[in-house]
Backbone as XML, in Angstrom:
<?xml version="1.0"?>
<chain id="A" units="angstrom">
  <residue number="1" name="MET">
    <atom name="N" x="106.738" y="105.372" z="83.301"/>
    <atom name="CA" x="105.945" y="105.934" z="84.377"/>
    <atom name="C" x="106.769" y="107.040" z="85.037"/>
  </residue>
  <residue number="2" name="ASN">
    <atom name="N" x="106.165" y="108.215" z="85.194"/>
    <atom name="CA" x="106.923" y="109.300" z="85.822"/>
    <atom name="C" x="106.863" y="109.197" z="87.340"/>
  </residue>
  <residue number="3" name="ASN">
    <atom name="N" x="107.623" y="110.058" z="88.008"/>
    <atom name="CA" x="107.754" y="109.984" z="89.456"/>
    <atom name="C" x="106.422" y="110.176" z="90.174"/>
  </residue>
  <residue number="4" name="LEU">
    <atom name="N" x="105.580" y="111.088" z="89.686"/>
    <atom name="CA" x="104.278" y="111.315" z="90.316"/>
    <atom name="C" x="103.391" y="110.085" z="90.184"/>
  </residue>
  <residue number="5" name="ASP">
    <atom name="N" x="103.428" y="109.427" z="89.035"/>
    <atom name="CA" x="102.667" y="108.186" z="88.858"/>
    <atom name="C" x="103.167" y="107.107" z="89.823"/>
  </residue>
  <residue number="6" name="THR">
    <atom name="N" x="104.485" y="107.043" z="89.963"/>
    <atom name="CA" x="105.073" y="106.063" z="90.877"/>
    <atom name="C" x="104.625" y="106.325" z="92.303"/>
  </residue>
  <residue number="7" name="ILE">
    <atom name="N" x="104.722" y="107.564" z="92.751"/>
    <atom name="CA" x="104.305" y="107.920" z="94.115"/>
    <atom name="C" x="102.834" y="107.598" z="94.318"/>
  </residue>
  <residue number="8" name="ASN">
    <atom name="N" x="102.002" y="107.954" z="93.361"/>
    <atom name="CA" x="100.564" y="107.696" z="93.493"/>
    <atom name="C" x="100.262" y="106.201" z="93.591"/>
  </residue>
  <residue number="9" name="LYS">
    <atom name="N" x="100.975" y="105.392" z="92.831"/>
    <atom name="CA" x="100.788" y="103.940" z="92.907"/>
    <atom name="C" x="101.224" y="103.416" z="94.273"/>
  </residue>
  <residue number="10" name="LEU">
    <atom name="N" x="102.356" y="103.898" z="94.755"/>
    <atom name="CA" x="102.848" y="103.472" z="96.067"/>
    <atom name="C" x="101.895" y="103.907" z="97.182"/>
  </residue>
  <residue number="11" name="ILE">
    <atom name="N" x="101.351" y="105.113" z="97.066"/>
    <atom name="CA" x="100.388" y="105.603" z="98.058"/>
    <atom name="C" x="99.162" y="104.702" z="98.087"/>
  </residue>
  <residue number="12" name="LYS">
    <atom name="N" x="98.666" y="104.355" z="96.922"/>
    <atom name="CA" x="97.482" y="103.484" z="96.857"/>
    <atom name="C" x="97.762" y="102.141" z="97.533"/>
  </residue>
  <residue number="13" name="MET">
    <atom name="N" x="98.910" y="101.564" z="97.230"/>
    <atom name="CA" x="99.267" y="100.273" z="97.822"/>
    <atom name="C" x="99.462" y="100.399" z="99.334"/>
  </residue>
  <residue number="14" name="ALA">
    <atom name="N" x="100.149" y="101.447" z="99.777"/>
    <atom name="CA" x="100.392" y="101.643" z="101.202"/>
    <atom name="C" x="99.086" y="101.877" z="101.955"/>
  </residue>
  <residue number="15" name="ASN">
    <atom name="N" x="98.165" y="102.603" z="101.335"/>
    <atom name="CA" x="96.876" y="102.851" z="101.982"/>
    <atom name="C" x="96.075" y="101.565" z="102.142"/>
  </residue>
  <residue number="16" name="GLN">
    <atom name="N" x="96.209" y="100.651" z="101.195"/>
    <atom name="CA" x="95.526" y="99.356" z="101.337"/>
    <atom name="C" x="96.085" y="98.594" z="102.535"/>
  </residue>
  <residue number="17" name="ILE">
    <atom name="N" x="97.388" y="98.650" z="102.710"/>
    <atom name="CA" x="98.014" y="98.017" z="103.873"/>
    <atom name="C" x="97.532" y="98.699" z="105.149"/>
  </residue>
  <residue number="18" name="GLY">
    <atom name="N" x="97.518" y="100.018" z="105.127"/>
    <atom name="CA" x="97.072" y="100.780" z="106.290"/>
    <atom name="C" x="95.635" y="100.493" z="106.666"/>
  </residue>
  <residue number="19" name="THR">
    <atom name="N" x="94.769" y="100.325" z="105.677"/>
    <atom name="CA" x="93.361" y="100.025" z="105.935"/>
    <atom name="C" x="93.231" y="98.706" z="106.691"/>
  </residue>
  <residue number="20" name="PHE">
    <atom name="N" x="94.033" y="97.726" z="106.310"/>
    <atom name="CA" x="94.001" y="96.443" z="107.013"/>
    <atom name="C" x="94.419" y="96.624" z="108.474"/>
  </residue>
  <residue number="21" name="PHE">
    <atom name="N" x="95.532" y="97.274" z="108.696"/>
    <atom name="CA" x="96.068" y="97.385" z="110.053"/>
    <atom name="C" x="95.306" y="98.393" z="110.913"/>
  </residue>
  <residue number="22" name="GLU">
    <atom name="N" x="94.563" y="99.295" z="110.295"/>
    <atom name="CA" x="93.794" y="100.288" z="111.041"/>
    <atom name="C" x="92.767" y="99.640" z="111.970"/>
  </residue>
  <residue number="23" name="SER">
    <atom name="N" x="92.336" y="98.429" z="111.637"/>
    <atom name="CA" x="91.322" y="97.747" z="112.450"/>
    <atom name="C" x="91.913" y="97.147" z="113.725"/>
  </residue>
  <residue number="24" name="PHE">
    <atom name="N" x="93.236" y="97.129" z="113.847"/>
    <atom name="CA" x="93.861" y="96.574" z="115.048"/>
    <atom name="C" x="93.528" y="97.458" z="116.248"/>
  </residue>
  <residue number="25" name="PRO">
    <atom name="N" x="93.136" y="96.858" z="117.362"/>
    <atom name="CA" x="92.807" y="97.665" z="118.546"/>
    <atom name="C" x="94.036" y="98.343" z="119.167"/>
  </residue>
  <residue number="26" name="ASP">
    <atom name="N" x="95.203" y="97.757" z="118.994"/>
    <atom name="CA" x="96.442" y="98.302" z="119.545"/>
    <atom name="C" x="97.139" y="99.123" z="118.464"/>
  </residue>
  <residue number="27" name="ARG">
    <atom name="N" x="97.159" y="100.441" z="118.637"/>
    <atom name="CA" x="97.713" y="101.346" z="117.627"/>
    <atom name="C" x="99.197" y="101.061" z="117.359"/>
  </residue>
  <residue number="28" name="GLU">
    <atom name="N" x="99.965" y="100.829" z="118.423"/>
    <atom name="CA" x="101.396" y="100.556" z="118.248"/>
    <atom name="C" x="101.615" y="99.271" z="117.453"/>
  </residue>
  <residue number="29" name="GLU">
    <atom name="N" x="100.805" y="98.268" z="117.720"/>
    <atom name="CA" x="100.894" y="97.011" z="116.966"/>
    <atom name="C" x="100.573" y="97.257" z="115.495"/>
  </residue>
  <residue number="30" name="ALA">
    <atom name="N" x="99.595" y="98.131" z="115.241"/>
    <atom name="CA" x="99.233" y="98.463" z="113.860"/>
    <atom name="C" x="100.380" y="99.181" z="113.155"/>
  </residue>
  <residue number="31" name="LEU">
    <atom name="N" x="100.986" y="100.151" z="113.829"/>
    <atom name="CA" x="102.109" y="100.886" z="113.234"/>
    <atom name="C" x="103.275" y="99.949" z="112.940"/>
  </residue>
  <residue number="32" name="ASP">
    <atom name="N" x="103.568" y="99.074" z="113.890"/>
    <atom name="CA" x="104.646" y="98.108" z="113.683"/>
    <atom name="C" x="104.311" y="97.150" z="112.542"/>
  </residue>
  <residue number="33" name="GLY">
    <atom name="N" x="103.053" y="96.733" z="112.454"/>
    <atom name="CA" x="102.625" y="95.816" z="111.399"/>
    <atom name="C" x="102.764" y="96.421" z="110.016"/>
  </residue>
  <residue number="34" name="ILE">
    <atom name="N" x="102.398" y="97.682" z="109.896"/>
    <atom name="CA" x="102.538" y="98.371" z="108.603"/>
    <atom name="C" x="104.003" y="98.428" z="108.207"/>
  </residue>
  <residue number="35" name="ALA">
    <atom name="N" x="104.846" y="98.859" z="109.130"/>
    <atom name="CA" x="106.277" y="98.966" z="108.832"/>
    <atom name="C" x="106.880" y="97.603" z="108.503"/>
  </residue>
  <residue number="36" name="ASN">
    <atom name="N" x="106.503" y="96.594" z="109.252"/>
    <atom name="CA" x="107.030" y="95.248" z="108.986"/>
    <atom name="C" x="106.601" y="94.754" z="107.612"/>
  </residue>
  <residue number="37" name="HIS">
    <atom name="N" x="105.361" y="95.032" z="107.232"/>
    <atom name="CA" x="104.886" y="94.625" z="105.905"/>
    <atom name="C" x="105.710" y="95.330" z="104.819"/>
  </residue>
  <residue number="38" name="LEU">
    <atom name="N" x="105.899" y="96.644" z="104.963"/>
    <atom name="CA" x="106.675" y="97.388" z="103.969"/>
    <atom name="C" x="108.110" y="96.866" z="103.891"/>
  </residue>
  <residue number="39" name="LYS">
    <atom name="N" x="108.688" y="96.566" z="105.025"/>
    <atom name="CA" x="110.073" y="96.077" z="105.059"/>
    <atom name="C" x="110.182" y="94.690" z="104.413"/>
  </residue>
  <residue number="40" name="LYS">
    <atom name="N" x="109.191" y="93.857" z="104.669"/>
    <atom name="CA" x="109.248" y="92.468" z="104.191"/>
    <atom name="C" x="108.904" y="92.337" z="102.705"/>
  </residue>
  <residue number="41" name="PHE">
    <atom name="N" x="107.912" y="93.092" z="102.242"/>
    <atom name="CA" x="107.382" y="92.857" z="100.899"/>
    <atom name="C" x="107.703" y="93.941" z="99.876"/>
  </residue>
  <residue number="42" name="TRP">
    <atom name="N" x="108.175" y="95.075" z="100.300"/>
    <atom name="CA" x="108.503" y="96.142" z="99.365"/>
    <atom name="C" x="110.008" y="96.193" z="99.150"/>
  </residue>
  <residue number="43" name="THR">
    <atom name="N" x="110.414" y="96.569" z="97.954"/>
    <atom name="CA" x="111.836" y="96.728" z="97.676"/>
    <atom name="C" x="112.350" y="97.985" z="98.391"/>
  </residue>
  <residue number="44" name="PRO">
    <atom name="N" x="113.650" y="98.040" z="98.642"/>
    <atom name="CA" x="114.196" y="99.265" z="99.243"/>
    <atom name="C" x="113.883" y="100.515" z="98.415"/>
  </residue>
  <residue number="45" name="ALA">
    <atom name="N" x="113.892" y="100.383" z="97.098"/>
    <atom name="CA" x="113.597" y="101.537" z="96.243"/>
    <atom name="C" x="112.148" y="102.004" z="96.413"/>
  </residue>
  <residue number="46" name="MET">
    <atom name="N" x="111.222" y="101.062" z="96.547"/>
    <atom name="CA" x="109.819" y="101.435" z="96.755"/>
    <atom name="C" x="109.665" y="102.192" z="98.074"/>
  </residue>
  <residue number="47" name="ARG">
    <atom name="N" x="110.304" y="101.681" z="99.128"/>
    <atom name="CA" x="110.221" y="102.348" z="100.429"/>
    <atom name="C" x="110.836" y="103.742" z="100.354"/>
  </residue>
  <residue number="48" name="ALA">
    <atom name="N" x="111.989" y="103.848" z="99.714"/>
    <atom name="CA" x="112.667" y="105.142" z="99.596"/>
    <atom name="C" x="111.824" y="106.132" z="98.800"/>
  </residue>
  <residue number="49" name="ASN">
    <atom name="N" x="111.201" y="105.672" z="97.722"/>
    <atom name="CA" x="110.348" y="106.558" z="96.916"/>
    <atom name="C" x="109.173" y="107.084" z="97.731"/>
  </residue>
  <residue number="50" name="LEU">
    <atom name="N" x="108.566" y="106.229" z="98.540"/>
    <atom name="CA" x="107.435" y="106.664" z="99.351"/>
    <atom name="C" x="107.895" y="107.667" z="100.412"/>
  </residue>
  <residue number="51" name="ILE">
    <atom name="N" x="109.023" y="107.405" z="101.043"/>
    <atom name="CA" x="109.556" y="108.337" z="102.037"/>
    <atom name="C" x="109.940" y="109.657" z="101.376"/>
  </residue>
  <residue number="52" name="ASP">
    <atom name="N" x="110.512" y="109.597" z="100.186"/>
    <atom name="CA" x="110.807" y="110.829" z="99.442"/>
    <atom name="C" x="109.532" y="111.627" z="99.180"/>
  </residue>
  <residue number="53" name="GLY">
    <atom name="N" x="108.448" y="110.920" z="98.877"/>
    <atom name="CA" x="107.161" y="111.590" z="98.663"/>
    <atom name="C" x="106.663" y="112.283" z="99.918"/>
  </residue>
  <residue number="54" name="ILE">
    <atom name="N" x="106.848" y="111.642" z="101.052"/>
    <atom name="CA" x="106.464" y="112.265" z="102.324"/>
    <atom name="C" x="107.320" y="113.507" z="102.558"/>
  </residue>
  <residue number="55" name="ASP">
    <atom name="N" x="108.627" y="113.374" z="102.362"/>
    <atom name="CA" x="109.546" y="114.491" z="102.579"/>
    <atom name="C" x="109.254" y="115.668" z="101.648"/>
  </residue>
  <residue number="56" name="ALA">
    <atom name="N" x="108.822" y="115.371" z="100.435"/>
    <atom name="CA" x="108.553" y="116.419" z="99.438"/>
    <atom name="C" x="107.112" y="116.917" z="99.485"/>
  </residue>
  <residue number="57" name="ASN">
    <atom name="N" x="106.354" y="116.436" z="100.457"/>
    <atom name="CA" x="104.945" y="116.805" z="100.592"/>
    <atom name="C" x="104.132" y="116.482" z="99.343"/>
  </residue>
  <residue number="58" name="THR">
    <atom name="N" x="104.472" y="115.369" z="98.690"/>
    <atom name="CA" x="103.701" y="114.930" z="97.522"/>
    <atom name="C" x="102.931" y="113.654" z="97.829"/>
  </residue>
  <residue number="59" name="ALA">
    <atom name="N" x="102.847" y="113.312" z="99.122"/>
    <atom name="CA" x="102.146" y="112.098" z="99.538"/>
    <atom name="C" x="100.978" y="112.440" z="100.456"/>
  </residue>
  <residue number="60" name="SER">
    <atom name="N" x="100.304" y="113.542" z="100.173"/>
    <atom name="CA" x="99.232" y="114.004" z="101.057"/>
    <atom name="C" x="98.042" y="113.043" z="101.099"/>
  </residue>
  <residue number="61" name="GLU">
    <atom name="N" x="97.903" y="112.177" z="100.108"/>
    <atom name="CA" x="96.805" y="111.216" z="100.084"/>
    <atom name="C" x="97.075" y="109.994" z="100.954"/>
  </residue>
  <residue number="62" name="LEU">
    <atom name="N" x="98.278" y="109.929" z="101.514"/>
    <atom name="CA" x="98.647" y="108.802" z="102.360"/>
    <atom name="C" x="97.844" y="108.859" z="103.657"/>
  </residue>
  <residue number="63" name="HIS">
    <atom name="N" x="97.261" y="107.735" z="104.044"/>
    <atom name="CA" x="96.493" y="107.685" z="105.286"/>
    <atom name="C" x="97.399" y="108.024" z="106.463"/>
  </residue>
  <residue number="64" name="GLN">
    <atom name="N" x="96.822" y="108.687" z="107.456"/>
    <atom name="CA" x="97.581" y="109.139" z="108.614"/>
    <atom name="C" x="98.312" y="107.989" z="109.305"/>
  </residue>
  <residue number="65" name="ILE">
    <atom name="N" x="97.665" y="106.845" z="109.430"/>
    <atom name="CA" x="98.292" y="105.713" z="110.116"/>
    <atom name="C" x="99.531" y="105.219" z="109.367"/>
  </residue>
  <residue number="66" name="VAL">
    <atom name="N" x="99.497" y="105.292" z="108.052"/>
    <atom name="CA" x="100.652" y="104.866" z="107.253"/>
    <atom name="C" x="101.796" y="105.865" z="107.428"/>
  </residue>
  <residue number="67" name="THR">
    <atom name="N" x="101.475" y="107.130" z="107.382"/>
    <atom name="CA" x="102.491" y="108.159" z="107.587"/>
    <atom name="C" x="103.134" y="108.002" z="108.962"/>
  </residue>
  <residue number="68" name="GLN">
    <atom name="N" x="102.310" y="107.784" z="109.982"/>
    <atom name="CA" x="102.841" y="107.599" z="111.336"/>
    <atom name="C" x="103.768" y="106.388" z="111.407"/>
  </residue>
  <residue number="69" name="ALA">
    <atom name="N" x="103.366" y="105.293" z="110.781"/>
    <atom name="CA" x="104.189" y="104.079" z="110.794"/>
    <atom name="C" x="105.523" y="104.326" z="110.108"/>
  </residue>
  <residue number="70" name="ILE">
    <atom name="N" x="105.484" y="105.013" z="108.987"/>
    <atom name="CA" x="106.712" y="105.281" z="108.243"/>
    <atom name="C" x="107.635" y="106.206" z="109.034"/>
  </residue>
  <residue number="71" name="LEU">
    <atom name="N" x="107.074" y="107.233" z="109.641"/>
    <atom name="CA" x="107.906" y="108.152" z="110.416"/>
    <atom name="C" x="108.493" y="107.463" z="111.651"/>
  </residue>
  <residue number="72" name="LYS">
    <atom name="N" x="107.705" y="106.606" z="112.297"/>
    <atom name="CA" x="108.177" y="105.886" z="113.478"/>
    <atom name="C" x="109.317" y="104.929" z="113.129"/>
  </residue>
  <residue number="73" name="HIS">
    <atom name="N" x="109.231" y="104.302" z="111.964"/>
    <atom name="CA" x="110.189" y="103.267" z="111.576"/>
    <atom name="C" x="111.086" y="103.689" z="110.414"/>
  </residue>
  <residue number="74" name="ARG">
    <atom name="N" x="111.230" y="104.971" z="110.222"/>
    <atom name="CA" x="111.952" y="105.513" z="109.065"/>
    <atom name="C" x="113.342" y="104.883" z="108.889"/>
  </residue>
  <residue number="75" name="ALA">
    <atom name="N" x="114.117" y="104.838" z="109.964"/>
    <atom name="CA" x="115.493" y="104.334" z="109.859"/>
    <atom name="C" x="115.523" y="102.886" z="109.378"/>
  </residue>
  <residue number="76" name="SER">
    <atom name="N" x="114.680" y="102.050" z="109.940"/>
    <atom name="CA" x="114.703" y="100.644" z="109.523"/>
    <atom name="C" x="114.146" y="100.468" z="108.116"/>
  </residue>
  <residue number="77" name="LEU">
    <atom name="N" x="113.195" y="101.320" z="107.717"/>
    <atom name="CA" x="112.645" y="101.227" z="106.363"/>
    <atom name="C" x="113.660" y="101.676" z="105.319"/>
  </residue>
  <residue number="78" name="LEU">
    <atom name="N" x="114.574" y="102.545" z="105.711"/>
    <atom name="CA" x="115.599" y="103.016" z="104.778"/>
    <atom name="C" x="116.839" y="102.137" z="104.778"/>
  </residue>
  <residue number="79" name="SER">
    <atom name="N" x="116.949" y="101.212" z="105.721"/>
    <atom name="CA" x="118.124" y="100.345" z="105.736"/>
    <atom name="C" x="118.122" y="99.485" z="104.476"/>
  </residue>
  <residue number="80" name="GLY">
    <atom name="N" x="119.277" y="99.338" z="103.911"/>
    <atom name="CA" x="119.390" y="98.574" z="102.681"/>
    <atom name="C" x="119.178" y="99.397" z="101.427"/>
  </residue>
  <residue number="81" name="VAL">
    <atom name="N" x="118.883" y="100.686" z="101.600"/>
    <atom name="CA" x="118.684" y="101.562" z="100.446"/>
    <atom name="C" x="120.030" y="102.162" z="100.056"/>
  </residue>
  <residue number="82" name="ALA">
    <atom name="N" x="120.395" y="101.992" z="98.796"/>
    <atom name="CA" x="121.639" y="102.581" z="98.310"/>
    <atom name="C" x="121.554" y="104.091" z="98.433"/>
  </residue>
  <residue number="83" name="ASN">
    <atom name="N" x="122.655" y="104.724" z="98.794"/>
    <atom name="CA" x="122.679" y="106.175" z="99.010"/>
    <atom name="C" x="121.617" y="106.574" z="100.014"/>
  </residue>
  <residue number="84" name="SER">
    <atom name="N" x="121.576" y="105.880" z="101.119"/>
    <atom name="CA" x="120.558" y="106.087" z="102.152"/>
    <atom name="C" x="120.426" y="107.558" z="102.499"/>
  </residue>
  <residue number="85" name="HIS">
    <atom name="N" x="119.213" y="107.944" z="102.775"/>
    <atom name="CA" x="118.870" y="109.342" z="103.041"/>
    <atom name="C" x="119.466" y="109.803" z="104.332"/>
  </residue>
</chain>
C-alpha cells in the first residue's frame, strides 16, 4: 500500500470517529473525545501519518472537527512517536 492509500484509509477511519463525536453538544468535549480515541486506539505511526497528511495538505477530505481535534491535541498525539515531529 502506498502512502496516499495509507492516508486515505486513515482519513476514512478518522472521519468515522469524527462523525460519532460531531453529535456531542459540547464542541470541546467532542474535540477531546476524538483525540482521546486516536491516542487510545491508534498506533503512534498511524497518528503520525495522519498528522503528516495534514501538514502536507494531502488530508483535505478530513472532516473539519477531526482536523481541529488533531491540531488542538497535536503534541499529545505525537508523544510516543519515534523521531517525533
